[in-house]
N, C-alpha and C positions, 0 to 999 in steps of 0.2 A: 750482780753488784755493778752499779753504774760507775763510770769513770768520772773523776772530778778534774776538770781542766783549769789551768791558771787563767785569770782574767787578762784581757788585753788592755793596756793602758800606756800612755806616754810617760816618760820620766818627768819628775817634778823637782823643783829646787829644794834645798834643805829646809827652809822655813815652812814651805807648804807641806813637806813630809812630817814635820813636827806636829803641825795642826791635824793632818790626816791620821797620824798615830793616836792622838788624843781622842779624836772623834770616832775612829774605828774601834778603839778599846772600849769606849762608852757604849757603842752600838752592840758589840759582842756581849758585854756585861748585861745590857738591857735585854737582849735576846735570851740569854741563859736564865737570868732572874725572872724575867717576865713570863717565860713559859715553864718556870719551875724545873728547868733542866730537861724538859721533855724534847726540846729541839735536838738534843744530842742523840736521841733514839732513832732519828730519821737520817738516812743517807744524805738527803738534800740539805738538811740543817747543818750536818757536819761539813758538807762541801762549802756551804755559804761561809762558815766560820773560817775554813781553810783558805778561801779566796780572800777574805779580809786580812788574814794574817800574811798571806803572800804579798798583797799590796803594801802592807806596812813594811815587810822585810825588804822588798825590792823597789821601794818608792822612787829612789833617785836613779835607778837603772831602767825601769819600765819593762814592758814585755810586749813583743810583737807576734809571738807564736800562739795562736789560738788553740793548738792541740797539745800543749805542754801539760802533762799530767802532774798533779800535786798530791 
């Protein structure tokens, strides 16, 4: 089982985070609907979704640690 690490990114302001949350939510929905949920069967697909969720959750704080598991 491969480890899924958090993405590295700089903190953003509140308004940018609102837009990123909207966009990332739409991307996650399109990935799940577009693949008929098959993306969830693969470790890399689940990791990608976790990384989007992590960015949405910690948008204003950022992350500098490339080896932080999620």
